[in-house]
N, C-alpha and C positions, 0 to 999 in steps of 0.2 A: 424515609429509608436512609440510613447512613451511607455516605460515599466511601467505597472501598479504597479510594485514593486519598481520603482525608481532605476533601475539597468541596466546593460548591457543586450543585447539580449541573450547572452550565459547564464547569470545568470537566466534570466527569463525561459529559456528552462529547466534548472536544477530544478527549482521550479515546472514547469508544468509537468515534468516527474514524480516527486514524487506524484503530484496530480493524474496523470493518473494511476500510479501503484497502488495507494490506491483504486481507482475506480475499476480497474481490479481485484484486490485481493478480495474486498468485493463481486464482482460479482461471482468469482470462488467459494467462500464460499456459496453464495446463490444457485448457480447451484448444488453444492454437495448435498444440502438438497433436491433438486428435482430430482436428478439422482442417486439413490442408487447404481446402477451398476457401475457408473463412479466416485463415491464419493472419493475413495482412490486416484485415479489419480488426480482429481480436487483439493483435499486438498493438495496433494504433490506439485502441480503447485502453489497453493496459498502460500505454505511455501517457495517456491523458490522466488516468487515475493516479499514476505515479507522480505526475506533476501536482495533482491535488494533494497527495500525501505530503510532498515537500512543502507546499503552501500551508497546510494545517500544522506541520511541525514547527513552522516559524512562529506560531502563536503559543507554543508551549515553552516551559522553562527548560534551560539547558540540561538539567539532570533528567528530565522526562524524555527529552529528545535522545539522550544517550542510551536510554533503555530500548528505544526503537531502532537505533542505528544498525545493529547486526541484521535485523530483518530487512531494513531498507537497502543495505548493501547487497544482501542475498537476492532481493527482488530485482535490483538493477542488473545483477549478474544474470539472473534467469531471463529477463527481458532481452538482454544483449545476446545471449546464447540462442534463444528462440528466434530472434530476428535474423541472425546469421544462418540459422538452419532452415529458414523458410524461403 
């Protein structure tokens, strides 16, 4: 199967892992808003996933990282807002 990123399968997996981690992290932040009793744990988990995202981005090329930057910035903002609200 050809890589939609024009790369090796291993590289495609690295990109898709970042995409998946972003989705997971946004979901954790959303769940924290609906589960006040679990919000501290959910936001801590979101923080750990966020750190994993940053580590994964370090393995990508700068032009690839720049494509993710708006989402990463929005995610950081969402985590910070949710943390202040909990």
